[in-house]
DRENDO-1510 file (C-alpha; in Angstrom, 1 decimal, always signed):
<recs>
REC; n; res; u; v; w
REC; 1; UNK; +0.0; +0.0; +0.0 .
REC; 2; UNK; +1.5; +3.4; -1.0 .
REC; 3; UNK; +2.3; +5.9; +1.7 .
REC; 4; UNK; -0.2; +8.6; +2.4 .
REC; 5; UNK; +0.8; +12.1; +1.1 .
REC; 6; UNK; +0.6; +13.6; +4.5 .
REC; 7; UNK; +3.1; +11.1; +5.9 .
REC; 8; UNK; +6.0; +12.3; +3.7 .
REC; 9; UNK; +9.1; +13.2; +5.6 .
REC; 10; UNK; +11.7; +15.9; +4.8 .
REC; 11; UNK; +15.0; +16.8; +6.2 .
REC; 12; UNK; +14.8; +18.8; +9.4 .
REC; 13; UNK; +16.1; +22.0; +7.8 .
REC; 14; UNK; +13.5; +22.1; +5.1 .
REC; 15; UNK; +10.8; +21.1; +7.4 .
REC; 16; UNK; +11.5; +24.0; +9.8 .
REC; 17; UNK; +11.8; +26.5; +7.0 .
REC; 18; UNK; +8.5; +25.4; +5.5 .
REC; 19; UNK; +7.0; +25.3; +9.0 .
REC; 20; UNK; +8.2; +29.0; +9.6 .
REC; 21; UNK; +6.1; +29.9; +6.5 .
REC; 22; UNK; +3.0; +28.6; +8.3 .
REC; 23; UNK; +3.9; +30.6; +11.4 .
REC; 24; UNK; +4.4; +33.8; +9.5 .
REC; 25; UNK; +1.1; +33.1; +7.5 .
REC; 26; UNK; -1.0; +32.8; +10.7 .
REC; 27; UNK; +0.9; +35.0; +13.2 .
REC; 28; UNK; -1.2; +38.1; +12.8 .
REC; 29; UNK; -4.4; +36.1; +13.0 .
REC; 30; UNK; -3.3; +34.3; +16.1 .
REC; 31; UNK; -2.4; +37.3; +18.2 .
REC; 32; UNK; -5.3; +39.4; +17.3 .
REC; 33; UNK; -8.0; +37.7; +19.5 .
REC; 34; UNK; -6.0; +37.8; +22.7 .
REC; 35; UNK; -5.2; +41.5; +22.0 .
REC; 36; UNK; -8.8; +42.3; +21.4 .
REC; 37; UNK; -10.1; +40.4; +24.4 .
REC; 38; UNK; -7.3; +41.7; +26.7 .
REC; 39; UNK; -7.9; +45.2; +25.7 .
REC; 40; UNK; -11.6; +44.9; +26.4 .
REC; 41; UNK; -10.8; +43.5; +29.8 .
REC; 42; UNK; -8.6; +46.6; +30.5 .
REC; 43; UNK; -5.3; +44.7; +30.8 .
REC; 44; UNK; -2.0; +46.6; +30.7 .
REC; 45; UNK; +0.8; +46.0; +28.3 .
REC; 46; UNK; +2.6; +43.3; +30.3 .
REC; 47; UNK; -0.7; +41.3; +30.8 .
REC; 48; UNK; -1.5; +41.7; +27.1 .
REC; 49; UNK; +2.0; +40.3; +26.3 .
REC; 50; UNK; +1.2; +37.3; +28.6 .
REC; 51; UNK; -2.1; +36.6; +26.7 .
REC; 52; UNK; -0.2; +36.8; +23.3 .
REC; 53; UNK; +2.6; +34.5; +24.4 .
REC; 54; UNK; +0.0; +32.0; +25.9 .
REC; 55; UNK; -1.9; +32.0; +22.7 .
REC; 56; UNK; +1.3; +31.1; +20.7 .
REC; 57; UNK; +2.2; +28.4; +23.2 .
REC; 58; UNK; -1.2; +26.7; +23.3 .
REC; 59; UNK; -1.7; +27.0; +19.5 .
REC; 60; UNK; +1.7; +25.3; +19.1 .
REC; 61; UNK; +0.8; +22.5; +21.4 .
REC; 62; UNK; -2.7; +22.1; +19.6 .
REC; 63; UNK; -1.0; +22.0; +16.2 .
REC; 64; UNK; +1.4; +19.3; +17.3 .
REC; 65; UNK; -1.5; +17.2; +18.7 .
REC; 66; UNK; -3.5; +17.7; +15.5 .
REC; 67; UNK; -0.7; +16.9; +13.2 .
REC; 68; UNK; +1.1; +14.1; +15.0 .
REC; 69; UNK; -1.8; +12.7; +16.9 .
REC; 70; UNK; -2.1; +10.2; +19.8 .
REC; 71; UNK; -4.7; +7.4; +20.0 .
REC; 72; UNK; -8.1; +9.0; +19.8 .
REC; 73; UNK; -6.9; +12.6; +19.4 .
REC; 74; UNK; -5.6; +14.3; +16.4 .
REC; 75; UNK; -6.4; +13.9; +12.7 .
REC; 76; UNK; -2.8; +13.4; +11.6 .
REC; 77; UNK; -3.3; +16.0; +8.8 .
REC; 78; UNK; -1.3; +19.1; +8.0 .
REC; 79; UNK; -3.7; +21.4; +9.9 .
REC; 80; UNK; -2.6; +24.4; +11.8 .
REC; 81; UNK; -4.5; +25.2; +15.1 .
REC; 82; UNK; -4.9; +28.6; +16.5 .
REC; 83; UNK; -7.1; +31.0; +18.6 .
REC; 84; UNK; -10.4; +31.2; +16.8 .
REC; 85; UNK; -12.0; +34.5; +15.9 .
REC; 86; UNK; -15.5; +32.9; +16.1 .
REC; 87; UNK; -15.8; +33.5; +19.8 .
REC; 88; UNK; -14.2; +36.9; +20.1 .
REC; 89; UNK; -17.4; +38.9; +20.1 .
REC; 90; UNK; -19.0; +36.6; +22.7 .
REC; 91; UNK; -15.9; +36.6; +24.9 .
REC; 92; UNK; -15.6; +40.4; +24.7 .
REC; 93; UNK; -19.3; +40.7; +25.8 .
REC; 94; UNK; -18.6; +38.3; +28.7 .
REC; 95; UNK; -15.4; +40.0; +29.9 .
REC; 96; UNK; -17.0; +43.5; +29.9 .
REC; 97; UNK; -20.2; +42.3; +31.7 .
REC; 98; UNK; -18.5; +42.3; +35.1 .
REC; 99; UNK; -17.1; +38.8; +35.3 .
REC; 100; UNK; -13.8; +39.5; +33.7 .
REC; 101; UNK; -11.4; +36.9; +32.3 .
REC; 102; UNK; -12.2; +34.2; +35.0 .
REC; 103; UNK; -15.8; +34.1; +33.6 .
REC; 104; UNK; -14.5; +33.7; +30.1 .
REC; 105; UNK; -12.1; +31.0; +31.0 .
REC; 106; UNK; -14.7; +29.1; +33.0 .
REC; 107; UNK; -17.1; +29.2; +30.0 .
REC; 108; UNK; -14.4; +28.0; +27.6 .
REC; 109; UNK; -13.5; +25.1; +29.8 .
REC; 110; UNK; -17.2; +23.9; +30.3 .
REC; 111; UNK; -18.3; +24.5; +26.7 .
REC; 112; UNK; -15.2; +22.7; +25.3 .
REC; 113; UNK; -15.8; +19.7; +27.5 .
REC; 114; UNK; -19.4; +19.6; +26.2 .
REC; 115; UNK; -17.9; +19.8; +22.6 .
REC; 116; UNK; -15.5; +17.0; +23.5 .
REC; 117; UNK; -18.5; +14.7; +24.4 .
REC; 118; UNK; -20.5; +15.6; +21.3 .
REC; 119; UNK; -17.5; +15.4; +18.9 .
REC; 120; UNK; -18.2; +11.8; +17.8 .
REC; 121; UNK; -21.7; +12.9; +16.7 .
REC; 122; UNK; -20.1; +15.4; +14.3 .
REC; 123; UNK; -18.0; +12.6; +12.9 .
REC; 124; UNK; -21.1; +10.9; +11.5 .
REC; 125; UNK; -22.1; +13.8; +9.3 .
REC; 126; UNK; -19.3; +13.1; +6.8 .
REC; 127; UNK; -21.9; +11.6; +4.5 .
REC; 128; UNK; -23.6; +15.0; +4.3 .
REC; 129; UNK; -20.4; +16.5; +2.8 .
REC; 130; UNK; -20.3; +15.4; -1.0 .
REC; 131; UNK; -18.4; +17.6; -3.4 .
REC; 132; UNK; -21.3; +19.9; -4.0 .
REC; 133; UNK; -21.0; +20.8; -0.3 .
REC; 134; UNK; -17.3; +20.6; +0.4 .
REC; 135; UNK; -16.5; +22.6; -2.9 .
REC; 136; UNK; -18.8; +25.3; -1.8 .
REC; 137; UNK; -17.5; +25.5; +1.7 .
REC; 138; UNK; -13.8; +25.5; +0.6 .
REC; 139; UNK; -14.6; +28.3; -1.9 .
REC; 140; UNK; -16.2; +30.4; +0.8 .
REC; 141; UNK; -13.2; +29.8; +3.2 .
REC; 142; UNK; -11.0; +31.3; +0.6 .
REC; 143; UNK; -13.4; +34.2; -0.1 .
REC; 144; UNK; -14.0; +34.9; +3.5 .
REC; 145; UNK; -10.3; +35.4; +4.1 .
REC; 146; UNK; -9.9; +38.1; +1.4 .
REC; 147; UNK; -10.9; +40.9; +3.8 .
REC; 148; UNK; -8.1; +39.8; +6.1 .
REC; 149; UNK; -5.6; +40.1; +3.2 .
REC; 150; UNK; -7.0; +43.5; +2.2 .
REC; 151; UNK; -6.8; +44.8; +5.8 .
REC; 152; UNK; -3.2; +43.6; +6.0 .
REC; 153; UNK; -2.4; +45.1; +2.7 .
REC; 154; UNK; -3.7; +48.5; +3.9 .
REC; 155; UNK; -1.6; +48.4; +7.0 .
REC; 156; UNK; -3.5; +46.2; +9.6 .
REC; 157; UNK; -4.6; +49.1; +11.8 .
REC; 158; UNK; -7.5; +51.3; +10.6 .
REC; 159; UNK; -6.5; +54.1; +13.0 .
REC; 160; UNK; -2.9; +54.4; +11.8 .
REC; 161; UNK; -2.1; +57.5; +9.7 .
REC; 162; UNK; -0.6; +55.2; +7.0 .
REC; 163; UNK; -3.8; +53.1; +6.7 .
REC; 164; UNK; -4.5; +52.4; +3.0 .
REC; 165; UNK; -1.7; +54.6; +1.9 .
REC; 166; UNK; +0.0; +53.9; -1.5 .
REC; 167; UNK; +3.1; +53.0; +0.3 .
REC; 168; UNK; +1.4; +50.2; +2.4 .
REC; 169; UNK; -0.5; +48.8; -0.7 .
REC; 170; UNK; +2.6; +49.2; -2.9 .
REC; 171; UNK; +4.6; +47.0; -0.3 .
REC; 172; UNK; +1.8; +44.4; -0.4 .
REC; 173; UNK; +1.9; +44.5; -4.3 .
REC; 174; UNK; +5.8; +44.1; -4.2 .
REC; 175; UNK; +5.5; +41.0; -1.9 .
REC; 176; UNK; +2.7; +39.6; -4.1 .
REC; 177; UNK; +4.9; +40.2; -7.2 .
REC; 178; UNK; +7.8; +38.4; -5.7 .
REC; 179; UNK; +5.7; +35.4; -4.8 .
REC; 180; UNK; +4.5; +35.2; -8.4 .
REC; 181; UNK; +8.0; +35.7; -9.7 .
REC; 182; UNK; +9.5; +33.0; -7.6 .
REC; 183; UNK; +6.7; +30.6; -8.8 .
REC; 184; UNK; +7.3; +31.6; -12.4 .
REC; 185; UNK; +11.1; +31.4; -12.7 .
REC; 186; UNK; +12.2; +29.3; -9.6 .
REC; 187; UNK; +13.0; +25.6; -9.4 .
REC; 188; UNK; +10.9; +23.2; -7.2 .
REC; 189; UNK; +12.9; +24.2; -4.1 .
REC; 190; UNK; +12.4; +27.9; -4.6 .
REC; 191; UNK; +8.7; +27.5; -5.4 .
REC; 192; UNK; +8.2; +25.7; -2.0 .
REC; 193; UNK; +9.9; +28.6; -0.2 .
REC; 194; UNK; +8.4; +31.3; -2.4 .
REC; 195; UNK; +6.0; +32.7; +0.3 .
REC; 196; UNK; +8.8; +32.8; +3.0 .
REC; 197; UNK; +11.3; +34.3; +0.6 .
REC; 198; UNK; +8.9; +37.0; -0.5 .
REC; 199; UNK; +8.1; +37.9; +3.1 .
REC; 200; UNK; +11.8; +38.2; +4.0 .
REC; 201; UNK; +12.5; +40.4; +1.0 .
REC; 202; UNK; +9.3; +42.4; +1.6 .
REC; 203; UNK; +10.3; +42.9; +5.2 .
REC; 204; UNK; +13.9; +44.1; +4.1 .
REC; 205; UNK; +12.3; +46.7; +1.7 .
REC; 206; UNK; +10.0; +47.9; +4.6 .
REC; 207; UNK; +13.1; +48.3; +6.8 .
REC; 208; UNK; +14.8; +50.2; +4.1 .
REC; 209; UNK; +11.8; +52.4; +3.5 .
REC; 210; UNK; +11.4; +53.1; +7.3 .
REC; 211; UNK; +8.1; +51.2; +7.5 .
REC; 212; UNK; +9.3; +48.8; +10.2 .
REC; 213; UNK; +12.3; +48.5; +12.5 .
REC; 214; UNK; +13.6; +45.9; +14.9 .
REC; 215; UNK; +14.9; +48.3; +17.6 .
REC; 216; UNK; +12.4; +47.0; +20.1 .
REC; 217; UNK; +13.0; +43.4; +19.7 .
REC; 218; UNK; +15.4; +43.2; +22.7 .
REC; 219; UNK; +13.1; +45.2; +25.0 .
REC; 220; UNK; +11.5; +42.8; +27.4 .
REC; 221; UNK; +12.0; +39.2; +28.6 .
REC; 222; UNK; +14.0; +36.9; +26.5 .
REC; 223; UNK; +12.6; +33.8; +28.1 .
REC; 224; UNK; +9.2; +33.6; +29.8 .
REC; 225; UNK; +7.5; +30.3; +30.4 .
REC; 226; UNK; +3.6; +30.4; +30.2 .
REC; 227; UNK; +1.9; +31.0; +33.5 .
REC; 228; UNK; -0.8; +28.9; +35.0 .
REC; 229; UNK; -4.2; +30.6; +35.9 .
REC; 230; UNK; -2.5; +34.0; +36.0 .
REC; 231; UNK; -5.7; +35.8; +36.1 .
REC; 232; UNK; -7.4; +33.7; +39.0 .
REC; 233; UNK; -9.4; +30.6; +39.2 .
REC; 234; UNK; -12.1; +30.1; +36.4 .
REC; 235; UNK; -15.6; +31.1; +37.3 .
REC; 236; UNK; -18.4; +28.8; +35.9 .
REC; 237; UNK; -21.5; +30.9; +35.1 .
REC; 238; UNK; -24.4; +29.0; +33.5 .
REC; 239; UNK; -25.4; +31.8; +31.1 .
REC; 240; UNK; -21.8; +32.3; +30.0 .
REC; 241; UNK; -21.4; +28.6; +29.4 .
REC; 242; UNK; -24.6; +28.4; +27.3 .
REC; 243; UNK; -23.3; +31.3; +25.2 .
REC; 244; UNK; -19.9; +29.7; +24.6 .
REC; 245; UNK; -21.5; +26.3; +23.9 .
REC; 246; UNK; -23.1; +28.0; +20.8 .
REC; 247; UNK; -19.6; +29.2; +19.8 .
REC; 248; UNK; -18.3; +25.6; +20.3 .
REC; 249; UNK; -20.9; +24.3; +17.8 .
REC; 250; UNK; -19.6; +26.8; +15.3 .
REC; 251; UNK; -16.0; +25.8; +16.0 .
REC; 252; UNK; -16.9; +22.1; +15.4 .
REC; 253; UNK; -18.6; +23.0; +12.1 .
REC; 254; UNK; -15.7; +25.2; +11.0 .
REC; 255; UNK; -13.0; +22.5; +12.0 .
REC; 256; UNK; -15.0; +19.8; +10.3 .
REC; 257; UNK; -15.0; +22.0; +7.1 .
REC; 258; UNK; -11.2; +22.5; +7.6 .
REC; 259; UNK; -10.6; +18.8; +7.9 .
REC; 260; UNK; -12.5; +18.0; +4.8 .
REC; 261; UNK; -10.9; +20.9; +2.9 .
REC; 262; UNK; -7.3; +19.9; +3.8 .
REC; 263; UNK; -8.1; +16.3; +3.0 .
REC; 264; UNK; -9.3; +17.4; -0.5 .
REC; 265; UNK; -6.2; +19.4; -1.1 .
REC; 266; UNK; -3.8; +16.7; +0.2 .
REC; 267; UNK; -5.6; +14.0; -1.7 .
REC; 268; UNK; -6.1; +11.8; +1.3 .
REC; 269; UNK; -9.2; +10.0; +2.8 .
REC; 270; UNK; -10.9; +11.9; +5.6 .
REC; 271; UNK; -13.5; +9.5; +7.1 .
REC; 272; UNK; -15.7; +9.9; +10.2 .
REC; 273; UNK; -13.1; +8.3; +12.5 .
REC; 274; UNK; -10.5; +10.8; +11.4 .
REC; 275; UNK; -12.9; +13.8; +11.8 .
REC; 276; UNK; -13.8; +12.6; +15.3 .
REC; 277; UNK; -10.1; +12.4; +16.3 .
REC; 278; UNK; -9.6; +15.8; +14.8 .
REC; 279; UNK; -12.5; +17.3; +16.6 .
REC; 280; UNK; -11.6; +15.7; +20.0 .
REC; 281; UNK; -8.1; +17.3; +19.7 .
REC; 282; UNK; -9.7; +20.6; +18.9 .
REC; 283; UNK; -11.9; +20.4; +22.0 .
REC; 284; UNK; -9.3; +18.9; +24.3 .
REC; 285; UNK; -6.8; +21.7; +23.7 .
REC; 286; UNK; -9.6; +24.3; +23.9 .
REC; 287; UNK; -10.6; +22.9; +27.4 .
REC; 288; UNK; -7.0; +23.1; +28.5 .
REC; 289; UNK; -6.2; +26.4; +26.9 .
REC; 290; UNK; -7.6; +28.6; +29.8 .
REC; 291; UNK; -5.3; +26.9; +32.3 .
REC; 292; UNK; -2.5; +28.6; +30.3 .
REC; 293; UNK; -4.5; +31.9; +29.9 .
REC; 294; UNK; -5.6; +31.3; +26.4 .
REC; 295; UNK; -8.8; +30.8; +24.4 .
REC; 296; UNK; -10.6; +28.2; +22.2 .
REC; 297; UNK; -8.7; +26.6; +19.3 .
REC; 298; UNK; -9.8; +25.8; +15.7 .
REC; 299; UNK; -8.3; +25.1; +12.4 .
REC; 300; UNK; -6.7; +28.1; +10.6 .
REC; 301; UNK; -8.1; +28.4; +7.1 .
REC; 302; UNK; -5.3; +30.6; +5.8 .
REC; 303; UNK; -2.7; +27.8; +6.3 .
REC; 304; UNK; -4.8; +25.5; +4.2 .
REC; 305; UNK; -4.0; +27.9; +1.4 .
REC; 306; UNK; -0.3; +27.6; +2.1 .
REC; 307; UNK; -0.5; +23.8; +1.8 .
REC; 308; UNK; -2.3; +24.2; -1.5 .
REC; 309; UNK; +0.0; +26.7; -3.1 .
REC; 310; UNK; +3.3; +25.1; -1.9 .
REC; 311; UNK; +2.3; +21.6; -2.5 .
REC; 312; UNK; +3.9; +20.6; +0.8 .
REC; 313; UNK; +1.4; +18.2; +2.1 .
REC; 314; UNK; +3.5; +16.7; +5.0 .
REC; 315; UNK; +1.9; +16.8; +8.5 .
REC; 316; UNK; +5.6; +16.8; +9.9 .
REC; 317; UNK; +6.1; +20.3; +8.2 .
REC; 318; UNK; +3.1; +21.6; +10.1 .
REC; 319; UNK; +4.3; +19.9; +13.2 .
REC; 320; UNK; +7.6; +21.8; +12.8 .
REC; 321; UNK; +5.6; +25.0; +12.6 .
REC; 322; UNK; +3.8; +23.9; +15.8 .
REC; 323; UNK; +7.2; +23.4; +17.5 .
REC; 324; UNK; +8.2; +27.0; +16.4 .
REC; 325; UNK; +5.0; +28.3; +17.9 .
REC; 326; UNK; +5.7; +26.6; +21.2 .
REC; 327; UNK; +9.2; +28.1; +21.1 .
REC; 328; UNK; +7.7; +31.6; +20.4 .
REC; 329; UNK; +5.4; +31.2; +23.4 .
REC; 330; UNK; +8.4; +30.5; +25.6 .
REC; 331; UNK; +10.8; +33.0; +24.0 .
REC; 332; UNK; +9.0; +36.3; +23.7 .
REC; 333; UNK; +12.0; +37.9; +21.9 .
REC; 334; UNK; +11.5; +35.6; +18.9 .
REC; 335; UNK; +7.8; +36.5; +18.9 .
REC; 336; UNK; +8.7; +40.1; +18.8 .
REC; 337; UNK; +11.0; +39.3; +15.7 .
REC; 338; UNK; +8.2; +37.7; +13.9 .
REC; 339; UNK; +5.7; +40.4; +14.9 .
REC; 340; UNK; +8.0; +43.0; +13.2 .
REC; 341; UNK; +7.0; +41.6; +9.8 .
REC; 342; UNK; +4.8; +44.4; +8.5 .
REC; 343; UNK; +1.1; +43.8; +7.9 .
REC; 344; UNK; +1.3; +44.8; +4.2 .
REC; 345; UNK; +3.9; +42.1; +3.6 .
REC; 346; UNK; +1.4; +39.6; +5.1 .
REC; 347; UNK; -1.3; +41.1; +2.9 .
REC; 348; UNK; +0.6; +40.6; -0.3 .
REC; 349; UNK; +1.3; +36.9; +0.5 .
REC; 350; UNK; -2.2; +36.5; +1.7 .
REC; 351; UNK; -3.8; +37.4; -1.6 .
REC; 352; UNK; -2.2; +34.4; -3.2 .
REC; 353; UNK; -2.7; +32.1; -0.2 .
REC; 354; UNK; -6.4; +32.8; +0.3 .
REC; 355; UNK; -7.1; +32.9; -3.4 .
REC; 356; UNK; -5.6; +29.5; -3.7 .
REC; 357; UNK; -8.1; +28.1; -1.1 .
REC; 358; UNK; -11.0; +29.6; -3.2 .
REC; 359; UNK; -9.5; +28.1; -6.3 .
REC; 360; UNK; -9.3; +24.7; -4.7 .
REC; 361; UNK; -13.0; +24.9; -3.9 .
REC; 362; UNK; -13.7; +25.8; -7.4 .
REC; 363; UNK; -11.8; +22.8; -8.7 .
REC; 364; UNK; -13.9; +20.6; -6.4 .
REC; 365; UNK; -17.1; +22.1; -7.7 .
REC; 366; UNK; -15.9; +21.3; -11.3 .
REC; 367; UNK; -16.4; +17.6; -10.4 .
REC; 368; UNK; -20.1; +18.1; -9.6 .
REC; 369; UNK; -22.9; +17.1; -11.9 .
REC; 370; UNK; -25.2; +20.0; -12.5 .
REC; 371; UNK; -27.5; +18.4; -15.2 .
REC; 372; UNK; -31.1; +17.9; -14.3 .
REC; 373; UNK; -30.7; +18.5; -10.6 .
REC; 374; UNK; -30.6; +21.3; -8.0 .
REC; 375; UNK; -26.9; +21.4; -7.4 .
REC; 376; UNK; -26.4; +24.8; -9.1 .
REC; 377; UNK; -29.1; +26.2; -6.8 .
REC; 378; UNK; -27.3; +24.6; -3.7 .
REC; 379; UNK; -24.0; +26.1; -4.7 .
REC; 380; UNK; -25.4; +29.5; -5.6 .
REC; 381; UNK; -27.5; +29.9; -2.4 .
REC; 382; UNK; -24.8; +28.6; +0.0 .
REC; 383; UNK; -22.1; +30.9; -1.4 .
REC; 384; UNK; -24.5; +33.8; -1.2 .
REC; 385; UNK; -25.1; +33.1; +2.5 .
REC; 386; UNK; -21.5; +32.7; +3.0 .
REC; 387; UNK; -20.7; +36.1; +1.4 .
REC; 388; UNK; -23.5; +38.1; +3.3 .
REC; 389; UNK; -21.5; +38.6; +6.6 .
REC; 390; UNK; -18.4; +39.4; +4.5 .
REC; 391; UNK; -19.9; +42.1; +2.5 .
REC; 392; UNK; -22.4; +43.3; +5.2 .
REC; 393; UNK; -21.1; +42.4; +8.6 .
REC; 394; UNK; -24.0; +44.1; +10.4 .
REC; 395; UNK; -26.7; +42.1; +8.5 .
REC; 396; UNK; -27.6; +39.9; +11.4 .
REC; 397; UNK; -27.2; +42.5; +14.2 .
REC; 398; UNK; -30.9; +42.7; +15.0 .
REC; 399; UNK; -31.4; +38.9; +15.1 .
REC; 400; UNK; -31.4; +36.7; +18.2 .
REC; 401; UNK; -27.9; +35.9; +19.6 .
REC; 402; UNK; -28.0; +32.3; +18.3 .
REC; 403; UNK; -28.6; +33.4; +14.8 .
REC; 404; UNK; -25.8; +35.9; +14.9 .
REC; 405; UNK; -23.5; +33.2; +16.4 .
REC; 406; UNK; -24.1; +30.8; +13.6 .
REC; 407; UNK; -24.5; +33.1; +10.6 .
REC; 408; UNK; -22.0; +35.8; +11.5 .
REC; 409; UNK; -19.2; +33.5; +10.2 .
REC; 410; UNK; -19.4; +33.2; +6.5 .
REC; 411; UNK; -17.8; +29.6; +6.7 .
REC; 412; UNK; -20.3; +28.2; +9.2 .
REC; 413; UNK; -23.2; +30.0; +7.3 .
REC; 414; UNK; -22.2; +28.5; +4.0 .
REC; 415; UNK; -21.6; +25.1; +5.6 .
REC; 416; UNK; -25.0; +25.0; +7.3 .
REC; 417; UNK; -26.9; +26.2; +4.2 .
REC; 418; UNK; -25.1; +23.8; +1.8 .
REC; 419; UNK; -25.6; +20.8; +4.0 .
REC; 420; UNK; -29.3; +21.6; +4.6 .
REC; 421; UNK; -30.1; +22.3; +0.9 .
REC; 422; UNK; -28.2; +19.2; -0.3 .
REC; 423; UNK; -30.3; +17.1; +2.1 .
REC; 424; UNK; -33.4; +18.8; +1.0 .
REC; 425; UNK; -32.9; +18.6; -2.8 .
REC; 426; UNK; -30.6; +15.6; -3.1 .
REC; 427; UNK; -31.4; +13.3; -0.3 .
REC; 428; UNK; -34.9; +13.8; +0.8 .
REC; 429; UNK; -36.5; +14.2; -2.6 .
REC; 430; UNK; -34.0; +11.9; -4.4 .
REC; 431; UNK; -33.3; +14.3; -7.1 .
REC; 432; UNK; -29.7; +13.2; -7.2 .
REC; 433; UNK; -27.9; +10.9; -4.9 .
REC; 434; UNK; -24.8; +11.7; -2.9 .
REC; 435; UNK; -23.0; +9.1; -4.9 .
REC; 436; UNK; -24.0; +10.8; -8.2 .
REC; 437; UNK; -22.8; +14.1; -6.9 .
REC; 438; UNK; -19.4; +12.6; -6.2 .
REC; 439; UNK; -19.1; +11.6; -9.8 .
REC; 440; UNK; -18.0; +13.8; -12.5 .
</recs>
């Protein structure tokens, strides 16, 4: 039996270089939630730094568990884990309602344990994810990340004076151009490091142009191990737990979509057992995260794009990235070096990475049979629902909390609508079978 693509091993040097690409790709996304939540909690700079390093450390551990796996936990796929944006709004509400971080941490622990119990149930929904569904969801994953790339390209901070300046967007365009150039003229080795090389060169151009500098890298602790319950013991509030349980359902849906997407890109089988193991790893690390002063974990969609564009499908490369994240969580000085990469550089690379995810979804949709069935309607409607919160973020603001929780994420909205419409049109009415929709 031939080895699975994700089990390919590379020399340590290459693995860590490619793993660093994963870290650079997701670094901005991973530190944003703790900064937002910590700021809402009124923390000072040192405490915010503690939340950031905790997020890096926990995400690294979660990535290692997901990629390498232990019996019953971990999908053994090249899937990067990080602090999810899905629960940020809910956690900000909780932290500002009087309970502070202890209430948030208690709700995260309890809701994640509930998620751990119901994870096997999600594993049985794989039959509801034929190509007409998975292709739609993968496409929306890519499209939903485009605003992130645009914000990075404009400078990352809307309140900064340089926000949206030609200099910022020009730096993003320069980085994008270098990614394309390396793919056009480089050999196989250069193509695999194209994103990292473009980021390094883009950062050097930014330093030369005065858009970033590394003078503050040595300010602060060099080594700092993550603290345990640094903000006090968790407080378990029933209402807070119920609110976070809704978020956990969204996280389970998003991670399921991520597992299926990465399986499609890698070209490996993702069955119910593998999904269950991946979701259990997700929920276990989410339940343990508050002990180290961090928040719920989920699959990072932007790194799926990196796997697609580089063709490096090895889970050991992602595990190397996880090891780097753990190191960054223990060595704040290294985290400050990575943080010095300008947002426009990330934006230039993100355009290609996130676009590649959408293109992978379109490739999957090309396999779907659209003749004499409702598949075109399923795809059209689900993508539309996925795009609504992207083009109009306030669309669901006047709806009940549970509606906003589910549909405020374009990924979960597209996933829910695509699954329901596929069942309605292709399963219940028998218009076209799941097996037929897999053919093409």
